[in-house]
C-alpha positions in Angstrom: 167.9 14.4 -10.5 167.4 18.0 -11.9 166.1 19.1 -15.7 169.7 19.7 -16.6 171.2 16.3 -15.3 168.1 14.7 -16.8 168.8 16.8 -20.3 173.0 15.4 -19.7 171.8 11.8 -19.2 169.6 11.8 -22.2 172.0 12.9 -24.9 174.6 10.8 -23.4 172.2 8.2 -23.7 171.1 9.5 -27.5 174.7 9.5 -28.4 175.2 5.6 -27.5 172.2 4.4 -29.4 173.0 6.3 -32.1 176.6 4.7 -32.5 175.2 1.1 -31.6 172.5 1.1 -33.9 175.3 2.1 -37.0 177.3 -0.4 -35.7 174.2 -3.3 -35.7 173.5 -1.7 -38.9 177.0 -2.3 -40.8 177.1 -5.6 -39.3 173.7 -6.6 -40.8 175.3 -5.0 -43.9 178.2 -7.3 -43.5 175.6 -10.1 -43.0 173.0 -9.1 -45.8 171.0 -8.8 -43.6 168.5 -6.2 -42.9 168.9 -3.9 -39.3 165.1 -4.6 -38.2 165.9 -8.3 -38.2 168.0 -7.6 -34.9 165.9 -6.5 -31.6 168.0 -4.6 -29.0 167.3 -5.0 -25.3 168.6 -2.7 -23.3 169.8 -4.4 -19.9 169.4 -2.3 -17.5 170.3 -4.4 -13.9 173.4 -1.9 -13.0 171.1 1.4 -14.4 168.6 3.6 -12.1 165.7 4.0 -12.8 166.2 7.7 -14.2 168.3 5.8 -17.1 165.4 3.3 -18.1 163.4 5.8 -18.4 165.9 8.0 -20.7 165.7 5.5 -22.5 161.8 5.3 -23.2 161.9 8.6 -24.0 165.0 7.9 -26.8 162.6 4.8 -28.3 163.5 2.1 -26.8 160.7 -0.6 -26.0 162.7 -3.9 -24.7 164.8 -3.9 -21.1 166.3 -7.0 -20.0 167.4 -7.6 -16.1 168.9 -10.0 -14.8 167.4 -10.5 -11.0 163.6 -11.5 -10.7 162.8 -9.4 -7.9 164.5 -6.4 -9.7 162.4 -6.5 -12.8 159.3 -7.3 -11.1 159.5 -3.6 -8.9 160.8 -2.2 -12.4 157.7 -3.5 -14.0 155.5 -2.4 -10.9 157.0 0.8 -11.2 157.4 2.4 -14.7 155.8 2.6 -18.0 153.0 -0.7 -18.0 153.9 -0.6 -22.3 158.0 -1.9 -21.5 158.7 -5.3 -22.6 160.7 -7.0 -19.9 162.8 -10.0 -20.9 164.2 -11.4 -17.7 167.3 -12.5 -19.0 169.5 -14.0 -15.7 169.4 -17.5 -14.5 165.5 -18.3 -12.8 164.7 -19.9 -10.3 161.6 -22.5 -10.0 160.6 -20.8 -6.6 160.4 -17.3 -8.2 157.9 -17.9 -11.5 155.1 -16.9 -10.1 156.7 -13.5 -9.1 158.1 -13.2 -12.6 155.4 -14.8 -15.5 152.7 -11.1 -14.3 155.4 -8.9 -15.9 158.6 -10.9 -18.0 156.9 -11.8 -21.3 160.1 -13.0 -22.4 162.1 -15.2 -20.3 165.8 -15.9 -22.0 167.0 -18.0 -19.5 165.1 -21.5 -19.8 167.9 -23.9 -18.9 166.3 -27.6 -17.5 162.8 -29.3 -18.9 162.0 -28.9 -14.8 161.9 -25.4 -14.8 160.2 -25.1 -18.5 157.4 -27.3 -17.4 157.1 -25.3 -14.3 156.9 -22.0 -16.2 153.9 -23.8 -18.0 152.5 -24.6 -15.2 152.5 -21.3 -13.6 151.1 -19.7 -16.5 147.8 -21.8 -16.6 147.1 -20.8 -13.8 147.6 -17.3 -14.3 146.5 -16.8 -18.5 149.7 -16.0 -19.8 151.7 -17.5 -22.1 155.0 -16.1 -21.5 157.7 -16.5 -24.8 160.5 -18.6 -23.9 164.2 -19.2 -25.3 166.1 -22.1 -24.3 169.1 -21.7 -23.0 172.2 -23.8 -24.8 175.5 -24.7 -23.0 177.5 -24.4 -26.7 180.6 -23.6 -25.6 180.1 -26.6 -23.3 181.9 -24.6 -19.8 180.8 -26.3 -16.4 180.7 -22.6 -14.9 177.8 -21.8 -17.8 173.9 -23.0 -17.4 171.9 -25.0 -19.8 170.7 -27.5 -22.1 174.2 -29.7 -23.4 173.3 -29.4 -27.8 173.2 -33.2 -27.7 169.9 -33.5 -24.7 168.7 -30.6 -26.6 168.3 -32.6 -29.8 166.5 -35.3 -27.3 164.0 -33.6 -25.4 160.8 -35.6 -26.0 157.7 -33.9 -28.3 155.5 -33.4 -24.8 158.3 -30.8 -24.0 158.1 -29.0 -26.5 154.3 -29.0 -26.8 154.0 -27.7 -23.6 150.3 -26.1 -23.5 150.8 -22.2 -21.7 154.3 -21.0 -23.2 155.1 -20.6 -26.7 159.3 -21.8 -27.4 160.4 -19.1 -29.4 164.0 -20.0 -30.0 167.5 -20.8 -28.5 169.8 -18.8 -26.6 173.5 -18.6 -25.5 176.8 -17.0 -24.0 179.9 -17.2 -25.4 182.9 -17.9 -23.4 184.5 -15.1 -22.0 187.2 -14.8 -24.4 189.6 -12.4 -26.5 189.7 -14.8 -29.2 187.3 -13.9 -31.8 186.9 -17.4 -33.5 185.8 -18.9 -30.7 183.3 -15.9 -29.9 182.1 -16.8 -33.4 182.3 -20.7 -33.9 180.1 -20.5 -30.7 177.4 -18.3 -32.3 178.1 -20.1 -35.2 177.3 -23.7 -33.4 174.0 -21.9 -31.8 172.8 -21.1 -35.3 173.3 -25.0 -36.9 171.8 -26.5 -33.6 168.7 -24.2 -34.1 169.0 -25.7 -38.1 168.8 -29.0 -36.5 165.9 -28.6 -34.2 164.0 -27.0 -37.3 164.4 -29.8 -39.7 162.9 -31.6 -37.1 159.8 -29.3 -36.8 160.1 -27.1 -34.6 159.8 -22.6 -35.7 162.4 -20.9 -32.9 162.5 -17.9 -34.9 164.3 -16.2 -32.5 168.6 -16.2 -31.2 169.3 -14.6 -28.4 173.2 -14.3 -28.5 175.7 -11.3 -28.4 176.5 -8.5 -25.9 178.0 -5.6 -25.6 181.4 -7.1 -26.6 180.8 -9.1 -29.0 177.3 -8.0 -30.7 178.4 -7.5 -34.0 180.0 -11.8 -34.7 176.5 -12.4 -32.9 174.8 -10.6 -35.7 176.8 -11.9 -38.1 175.9 -15.3 -37.2 172.5 -14.6 -37.1 171.9 -13.5 -33.9 167.7 -11.9 -34.0 168.5 -10.5 -30.7 171.1 -8.6 -28.8 171.1 -8.4 -25.3 173.3 -4.9 -24.3 174.4 -3.2 -21.4 177.7 -1.7 -20.4 178.1 -0.2 -24.0 174.9 1.6 -24.1 176.0 4.0 -20.7 179.5 4.5 -21.4 179.6 8.3 -19.9 176.8 8.5 -18.3 178.1 8.4 -14.5 
């Protein structure tokens, strides 16, 4: 990519980021929150490396990838200070390859996966932060713990030695009905509150994507995972 194209890309990304940051601030104001309480994870799974580099130059430091192999390749090739988030489903046989690079894993959807992460993390002397994925909506097509299943996890799971269970994650249904989306995000916040009453810290709530992040912020999201909205006009 030549310098003029790079400049055009960076200019468009700067504009998009400014608009997104403004919308985050407005949503936080509605919720009585400070904008710094919301972390933006830039999801770059369909974007070329040049976009990651441009976003880094604009001050973004946290990036999410759905596919483990792409996260690994980008982590090896790009600035080692990038904080990588594995946001897509992670199979147990990919854990060893991902753990040297992913500081966050958003999609821990079973005790078997969580135990595998702890086991391999111990071998590699790392301690990733993980988020337990909760299927709040109950959709058969979605992965994650059922809310009742999460509440019944034994203490041995919560106290696995080589992972930090830092919070919960969910995805809203694919619908235009905002009330349904809001109920799912509210549901995750209530589940978190119940788990906290049982002594689990869980400071993070990862919920909200390009089409619903403002509702997620209003309902307590501390992390939002944004992709397409950041890259509008960058083709």
